[in-house]
N, C-alpha and C positions, 0 to 999 in steps of 0.2 A: 449273523450273530444269533446266539442262543439265549434263552432265558434261564434264570436260576432262582432257587429259593435258598437264601442264606439262613442258617440256623445257628443260634447261640447253643452252647452245650449245656452248662449247668442251669437247671431250671426249665429247660425245654426238652432235652433228651434224657437227662438223668436228674434225680433229686439234687437240689443245691445243698451244699454243706451249710451248717449254721454260720451266721455272721462271724467273720474273723477266722473261720476254718476253711480248709481246702480239701477237695477229693484228691488224695495222693496215692491211694492203694486200691487194688481191685476189690478188696473186702468192704470198701466204703462206697462202692458204686451201687446205686439203686436205680435201675432203668425205669422210666415212667411208662405206664401202660399206653398202648396204642401207637407208639412211635414208629415201629417198623412198618405197620400197615399205612400210616399217614405218609411216610416217605415213599412207599410203593405207589400210592395213589397220586401223589404230586409228580413223581417221575413219569407215570403213565400219561399225565397231562402234558408232557414234553419239557419239563424243567430239569436242569442239573440240580443236584443237591450238594451244597457246599457248607461245611461247618466253619464258623468264624468265632474263636473263643479267646477271651483274655485268660491267661494262665500265669498269674502273679506268683503262684507257688514256686515256679522255676526261678524267678528273680530272688525270691526269699530263701532259696537253697533247700526247700522242702521236697523237691522233686527235680530230677535231672531231665533234660530234654529227651534222652533215650528212655527214661522211665515214663515220661508223658506219652511218648509215641507207643510204647508197649501197652500202656493203659488204654489208649485209644484203640489200638488193634484188638485188644481183648473185649472192649465194649462193643465194637462193631461186629466181632465174631458172635458174641452173645445176642446182640440185637437182630442181626440179619441171618444168622445160621446158614451161611453159604450162599445166600442170594446176594444180588448186587446191592451194595450199601451206598455210601457217600462217594461222590465223584472227586471231592478234594476236601482236605482239612487244612485250615490256616489257623495259627495260634500266635498270640503275642506273649512272649516269655518275659516281658519287661514289667517293672513296677510302675506305679503311677507317676513317680518322680525320679528322674527328670522325664518330662513328657516325650512321647514318641509319636510317630505318625500311624502306627499300627494298632495301638491300644484304643479300643472303643471307649469313648464316643467318636474318636477319629475314624474315618472311613478307609484307612490304609489297607486292611485285609480284604475288604470288598473290592477296592480298586485294583489290588494285585491280582485277585482271582479273575476279575473282569479282563485284565490284560492277558493273563496266562491262558484263560479258557475261552476267550472271545465272547464274553457275556454282555448282553444289552442290559445295562443297569436300570433303564427306565421301564423295561418290561419285566423286571425282577422284583422279588419280595425279600424283606428281612424279617425274621421271626425271632423275638427275644423276650426275656422276662424282666428286663430293666429299661429304664429310660435311656441309658447309655447305648443300648442296642438299637433303640428307636432312633436316636440321634445319628448314630453311624449309618443306619440305613437311609435316613433322610438326606444326610450330607452326601451320600453316594448317588442319590437320585432314585432310590428304590421306594416302592410302596412298603408300608410297615404294618406288622401285627404285633401287639404286646400281649404276652401270655399273663394272665392274672384273673382275679375275680371280676365280675361285672362292674364293681365300683371303681376299678382302675381307670375306666373310661373317663372319669371326672378329672384325672390328674395326668393324663398322657397326651403326647403329641402324635401318637400312632394313628394311622388311618383306620385301623380296626383293632378290636380286642377279642381274644378267644381264651377259653379256660385251659386249653391244652394244645399240644401239637396236632392232635386229631381234629380239634375244633378249628385250628388255623388252616388245616388242609381243606376243610369244608368251605371256609371263607374264600380261599384261593380258587377252588374248583367252581364255586358259585360265581365268582367274578369272571372266570374264564367262560362259563356258560352264558352269562349276560353279554360279555364282549362278542362272543360268537353270534349271538342273536342279533345284536346291533349290526354286525358286519353283513349278515344275510339280509336284514331289512333294508339297509342302505343300498345294497347291490341288486335288490329285487326290482 
């Protein structure tokens, strides 16, 4: 089985739209700095990179699924410029009501990716900017990182807090280095 880092989209990869609004067109996309380099560093550490994103705009008729997939393709082309990008993208096109199994905080997208890609969830991470991302990751059995200011630590159930995807990559890589050090010490 392989390890993965699950990424929320809005607020982690690109700037989140104001409350009650949605990113529905390419002109509204503002990629956050350091994302491509962070993904590259995480991938080099042996993780798959899987996007898991609630996309309520589809349920509300503001964006078609084909339009969403085009938007994702355009974002990835701009972000990675021909280099290897994400290994998979899962999205929930449903509204919050009625409840479904794929909309975060439910772990459905992470569980589906684990089944599809042979992912060891206990060896994986979920990175998101909201508590619903953290809950989905925890329910799936992943370690979690919440993106936000340092004071988020006071109100989150996440294992770690980072200010950006680049910061989250540092947390993951440091954790991997520490785990490797413990393995060598035990086997010495």
